[in-house]
C-alpha positions as CSV (number, residue, x, y, z in Angstrom):
1,X,110.9,127.9,80.8
2,X,107.5,128.1,79.1
3,X,109.5,126.8,75.8
4,X,111.2,124.1,77.5
5,X,108.1,122.8,79.1
6,X,106.4,122.7,75.6
7,X,109.4,121.1,74.1
8,X,109.2,118.5,76.8
9,X,105.4,117.8,76.3
10,X,105.9,117.5,72.5
11,X,108.5,114.9,73.2
12,X,106.1,113.0,75.3
13,X,103.6,113.0,72.5
14,X,106.5,112.0,69.7
15,X,107.5,109.2,72.0
16,X,104.3,107.7,72.6
17,X,103.6,107.9,68.7
18,X,106.9,106.4,67.9
19,X,106.3,103.8,70.0
20,X,103.0,103.0,69.0
21,X,104.1,102.9,65.2
22,X,107.0,100.6,65.7
23,X,105.3,98.1,67.7
24,X,102.1,98.1,65.4
25,X,104.6,97.7,62.4
26,X,107.2,95.0,64.0
27,X,104.9,92.7,65.9
28,X,103.6,90.8,62.7
29,X,107.2,90.1,61.7
30,X,108.1,89.0,65.3
31,X,105.2,86.9,65.2
32,X,106.1,85.2,61.9
33,X,109.9,84.8,63.3
34,X,108.4,82.7,66.6
35,X,106.5,80.7,64.2
36,X,109.2,79.8,62.3
37,X,111.1,79.1,65.5
38,X,108.2,77.0,66.5
39,X,107.6,79.3,69.7
40,X,103.8,78.5,69.6
41,X,103.4,76.5,72.8
42,X,102.3,77.4,76.2
43,X,101.9,76.0,79.5
44,X,98.3,75.3,80.6
45,X,96.7,78.7,81.9
46,X,93.1,78.0,82.4
47,X,91.1,79.4,79.5
48,X,94.1,80.8,77.7
49,X,95.3,77.5,76.0
50,X,95.7,78.4,72.5
51,X,99.0,76.6,71.3
52,X,98.6,78.0,67.9
53,X,99.4,81.5,68.6
54,X,103.3,82.8,69.0
55,X,104.5,84.0,72.3
56,X,107.4,86.3,71.7
57,X,105.6,89.6,71.1
58,X,107.9,91.1,74.1
59,X,110.5,91.7,71.5
60,X,108.5,93.8,69.5
61,X,107.6,95.6,72.7
62,X,111.2,96.0,73.4
63,X,112.3,97.4,70.2
64,X,109.3,99.7,70.3
65,X,110.5,101.1,73.7
66,X,114.1,101.2,73.3
67,X,114.4,103.3,69.8
68,X,112.1,106.1,71.0
69,X,114.1,106.2,74.3
70,X,117.2,106.5,72.6
71,X,115.6,109.3,70.3
72,X,113.6,111.4,73.0
73,X,115.1,110.6,76.6
74,X,117.9,112.5,78.3
75,X,119.9,109.5,78.3
76,X,121.7,110.9,82.0
77,X,123.0,108.0,84.4
78,X,119.5,107.2,86.2
79,X,117.7,106.6,82.8
80,X,120.8,104.8,81.1
81,X,120.5,102.1,84.0
82,X,116.7,102.1,83.6
83,X,117.2,101.0,80.0
84,X,119.9,98.5,80.6
85,X,117.9,96.9,83.1
86,X,115.0,96.7,80.8
87,X,117.1,94.9,78.4
88,X,118.2,92.4,80.8
89,X,114.6,91.8,82.1
90,X,113.5,91.5,78.4
91,X,116.6,89.0,77.7
92,X,115.7,87.1,80.8
93,X,112.1,86.8,79.7
94,X,113.0,85.8,76.1
95,X,115.4,82.9,77.4
96,X,112.3,81.5,79.4
97,X,110.2,81.8,76.3
98,X,112.5,79.7,74.5
99,X,113.8,77.3,77.0
100,X,111.2,77.4,80.2
101,X,113.8,78.5,82.7
102,X,113.5,76.9,86.5
103,X,111.9,79.2,88.7
104,X,115.0,79.9,90.8
105,X,117.1,80.6,87.7
106,X,114.4,83.1,86.4
107,X,114.1,84.9,89.7
108,X,117.7,85.3,89.9
109,X,117.6,87.0,86.3
110,X,114.8,89.3,87.5
111,X,117.0,90.3,90.9
112,X,119.6,91.2,88.3
113,X,117.5,93.3,86.2
114,X,116.0,95.0,89.1
115,X,119.2,95.6,90.8
116,X,120.7,97.4,87.6
117,X,119.2,100.7,88.0
118,X,119.9,100.9,91.6
119,X,123.8,101.1,91.0
120,X,122.8,104.1,88.9
121,X,121.2,106.0,91.7
122,X,117.5,104.6,91.2
123,X,116.4,103.9,94.2
124,X,114.2,105.1,97.3
125,X,116.4,107.6,99.1
126,X,113.8,109.2,101.5
127,X,110.5,108.8,103.1
128,X,108.4,111.5,104.1
129,X,105.7,111.2,106.9
130,X,105.5,113.8,109.2
131,X,109.3,114.3,109.3
132,X,111.7,113.2,106.6
133,X,113.8,109.9,107.1
134,X,116.8,109.0,105.0
135,X,116.9,105.7,103.9
136,X,120.7,104.4,103.8
137,X,121.7,102.2,100.8
138,X,121.6,98.8,102.7
139,X,117.9,99.4,103.2
140,X,116.9,101.2,100.2
141,X,118.4,99.3,97.6
142,X,117.0,95.9,98.7
143,X,113.7,97.6,99.2
144,X,113.9,99.0,95.8
145,X,114.8,95.9,94.1
146,X,112.1,93.8,96.0
147,X,109.7,96.2,94.9
148,X,110.6,95.9,91.1
149,X,110.9,92.3,91.1
150,X,107.3,92.1,92.8
151,X,105.7,94.2,89.9
152,X,107.5,92.4,87.3
153,X,105.8,89.1,88.6
154,X,102.4,90.9,89.2
155,X,102.4,91.8,85.5
156,X,103.2,88.2,84.3
157,X,100.4,86.6,86.4
158,X,98.3,89.1,84.9
159,X,99.0,88.1,81.5
160,X,96.2,85.2,81.2
161,X,93.6,86.8,78.7
162,X,94.3,88.4,75.5
163,X,95.0,92.2,75.6
164,X,94.6,92.0,79.6
165,X,98.2,93.0,80.7
166,X,98.8,95.2,77.7
167,X,95.8,97.3,78.5
168,X,96.2,97.6,82.1
169,X,100.0,98.6,81.2
170,X,98.8,101.2,78.9
171,X,96.3,102.7,81.6
172,X,99.2,102.6,84.0
173,X,101.9,104.1,81.7
174,X,99.3,107.0,80.8
175,X,98.7,107.6,84.4
176,X,102.2,107.8,85.3
177,X,103.0,110.2,82.3
178,X,100.4,112.7,83.4
179,X,101.7,112.6,87.1
180,X,105.3,112.9,85.8
181,X,104.3,115.9,83.8
182,X,102.6,117.6,86.6
183,X,105.8,117.3,88.8
184,X,108.3,118.4,85.9
185,X,109.7,115.0,85.5
186,X,110.2,114.9,81.9
187,X,112.4,112.0,81.4
188,X,110.2,110.0,83.5
189,X,107.1,111.1,81.8
190,X,108.5,110.5,78.1
191,X,109.3,106.8,79.3
192,X,106.0,106.3,80.6
193,X,104.4,107.8,77.6
194,X,106.6,105.5,75.5
195,X,105.4,102.4,77.6
196,X,101.6,103.5,76.9
197,X,102.3,103.7,73.1
198,X,103.8,100.5,72.8
199,X,101.1,98.8,74.7
200,X,98.6,100.4,72.6
201,X,100.2,99.3,69.6
202,X,100.4,95.6,70.7
203,X,97.1,95.8,71.5
204,X,96.1,95.9,67.7
205,X,97.5,92.5,67.4
206,X,97.1,90.9,71.0
207,X,93.3,91.8,71.7
208,X,90.8,89.0,71.3
209,X,91.4,86.8,69.4
210,X,95.1,87.4,70.0
211,X,97.6,87.0,66.9
212,X,100.6,87.1,69.3
213,X,101.2,86.7,73.0
214,X,103.9,89.0,74.8
215,X,105.2,86.0,76.4
216,X,107.4,86.4,79.7
217,X,109.5,88.9,77.7
218,X,107.0,91.3,77.3
219,X,105.5,91.0,80.7
220,X,108.6,91.3,82.6
221,X,109.8,93.8,80.4
222,X,106.4,96.2,81.0
223,X,106.5,95.1,84.8
224,X,110.3,96.2,85.3
225,X,109.6,99.4,83.2
226,X,106.6,100.6,85.2
227,X,108.3,100.0,88.7
228,X,111.5,101.7,87.5
229,X,109.3,104.7,86.5
230,X,107.6,104.6,89.9
231,X,111.2,104.6,91.8
232,X,113.0,106.8,89.2
233,X,110.0,109.7,89.1
234,X,107.4,109.2,91.7
235,X,109.2,107.5,95.0
236,X,112.6,109.3,94.5
237,X,111.5,111.8,97.4
238,X,108.7,109.1,98.7
239,X,106.2,111.3,100.2
240,X,103.5,109.1,101.3
241,X,101.2,110.9,98.9
242,X,103.4,110.1,95.9
243,X,104.0,106.6,97.5
244,X,100.2,105.7,97.2
245,X,99.7,106.9,93.7
246,X,101.7,104.0,91.9
247,X,100.1,101.5,94.4
248,X,96.6,102.8,93.6
249,X,97.1,102.5,89.6
250,X,98.8,99.3,89.8
251,X,95.9,98.2,92.4
252,X,94.4,95.4,90.1
253,X,97.9,93.2,89.4
254,X,98.7,93.7,93.4
255,X,95.3,92.4,94.3
256,X,95.2,89.6,91.7
257,X,98.9,88.3,92.7
258,X,98.0,88.7,96.6
259,X,94.9,86.6,96.1
260,X,96.5,83.8,94.1
261,X,99.5,83.6,96.2
262,X,97.5,83.5,99.5
263,X,95.3,80.7,97.9
264,X,98.4,78.8,96.6
265,X,100.1,78.9,100.0
266,X,96.9,77.9,101.6
267,X,96.8,74.8,99.4
268,X,100.3,74.0,99.8
269,X,100.9,74.6,96.2
270,X,104.4,76.3,95.0
271,X,103.6,79.9,94.1
272,X,105.6,79.8,90.9
273,X,103.4,77.2,89.4
274,X,100.7,78.4,87.1
275,X,96.9,77.5,88.0
276,X,93.5,79.1,87.0
277,X,92.8,80.8,90.3
278,X,93.3,84.5,88.8
279,X,90.7,87.2,88.7
280,X,90.3,86.7,84.9
281,X,90.0,83.0,85.3
282,X,87.1,83.5,87.9
283,X,85.2,85.8,85.4
284,X,85.7,83.3,82.8
285,X,84.0,80.6,85.0
286,X,81.2,83.0,85.4
287,X,80.4,82.8,81.8
288,X,82.2,86.0,80.8
289,X,83.5,86.0,77.3
290,X,87.4,87.0,77.2
291,X,86.8,90.6,75.7
292,X,83.9,91.2,78.4
293,X,86.3,90.0,81.2
294,X,89.2,91.9,80.0
295,X,86.8,95.1,79.6
296,X,85.7,94.9,83.2
297,X,89.2,94.6,84.5
298,X,90.3,97.5,82.3
299,X,87.3,99.5,83.6
300,X,88.4,98.7,87.2
301,X,92.0,99.9,86.6
302,X,90.7,102.8,85.1
303,X,88.4,103.9,87.9
304,X,91.6,103.4,90.1
305,X,93.7,105.4,88.2
306,X,91.0,108.3,88.0
307,X,91.3,108.2,91.9
308,X,95.2,108.4,91.6
309,X,94.9,111.4,89.3
310,X,92.3,113.0,91.6
311,X,94.6,112.4,94.7
312,X,97.3,114.4,92.5
313,X,95.4,117.3,91.1
314,X,92.8,118.0,93.7
315,X,94.3,117.4,97.0
316,X,91.7,117.8,99.8
317,X,93.7,121.0,101.0
318,X,96.4,123.5,99.8
319,X,98.5,124.9,102.7
320,X,96.6,124.0,105.5
321,X,93.1,125.4,104.2
322,X,90.7,122.8,103.1
323,X,88.8,123.5,99.8
324,X,85.5,122.1,99.3
325,X,85.8,121.6,95.8
326,X,88.8,119.6,95.8
327,X,87.3,117.4,98.5
328,X,84.3,116.9,96.4
329,X,86.5,115.6,93.5
330,X,88.2,113.5,95.5
331,X,85.3,112.1,97.4
332,X,83.6,111.3,93.9
333,X,86.6,109.7,92.5
334,X,86.9,107.7,95.7
335,X,83.6,106.6,95.5
336,X,83.7,105.7,91.9
337,X,86.9,103.6,92.6
338,X,85.5,101.9,95.8
339,X,82.0,101.3,94.3
340,X,83.3,99.5,91.3
341,X,85.9,97.5,93.5
342,X,83.2,96.4,95.5
343,X,81.0,95.2,92.9
344,X,84.2,93.2,91.6
345,X,84.6,91.7,94.8
346,X,80.7,91.0,95.3
347,X,80.7,89.3,91.6
348,X,83.7,87.4,91.8
349,X,82.9,86.2,95.6
350,X,86.5,87.2,96.7
351,X,85.2,88.0,100.1
352,X,82.6,85.3,100.9
353,X,79.9,85.9,103.6
354,X,79.3,82.3,104.5
355,X,75.8,82.2,103.0
356,X,74.3,78.9,102.5
357,X,74.1,79.6,98.7
358,X,77.8,80.5,98.3
359,X,78.6,77.3,100.2
360,X,76.3,75.1,98.2
361,X,77.9,76.6,94.9
362,X,81.4,75.9,96.2
363,X,80.4,72.3,97.1
364,X,79.1,71.7,93.9
365,X,82.3,73.3,92.1
366,X,84.4,70.8,94.2
367,X,82.4,67.9,93.4
368,X,82.7,68.8,89.8
């Protein structure tokens, strides 16, 4: 038993290292190919308009994740479905990078990718809260597809500054890996480690000033894989505590997407049209440099990841008995996450208190 556990932990490290090395080596070649194919133009995305940078880095990410998965994952039915869906998600994103698909066709491809793992049994079967409630397939499968598609688009929306999406996904992948190892879900832990390693390798070329963008192929791949890991590993039993963990780790893209969609709906703008209302754009308008804005968002995501790990490893009670030490750890981690979150909310004025100063600033911006 101990030997099997040690072997699984080593495979986690091997998978992450292999993904990092492959992406590190392949990304320049993919960038050169993208330049040769003239895939260097991007739609306007506020401060991120640099048309001389190639945007097909998702192919390097896919190869860096797919090869270690074949080598180190126990490719049973569920994980085979996850990898097949990842290939479809990358293909849809790559076609969009080439041809700029209409929104409805792109969304259809995302739904197809998200539906593939459900055919292999990767969907939320039960939900535990006080009692255990079983989800029939006609509820669990659509719910899973909607969740995976939502995370795919959240990561895609987040990819607006050099290194931002890759860094957030690296933090999320590392956190998921640690949690999965604690639950003896070796397959999901290896896949999460591979995601983290691939993102770290890509950051070598993607951090400011970026020499390549991941494009929709990379954003959809990372969002799909993280969501599928959550379903396959964390949410298969769907206890309330484990349901909160992936949502907490991915809170930054969740909040960013929710904020932007609400603003677009309020202004009557289609939700699929790019604009400069994202959190990172607000940082830039405050005068932050790209690296500083990215580090702030990474730090925010990191504090939320710490809170998720504290919830997992220091639950406030064991077998009905409250433990002061665990309660103190949870309180400290929660206070850190809440404090930094409130600081970001105050800094970006996400929630305005109707102060005259804020109203005057808004009037000046609107006039400009």
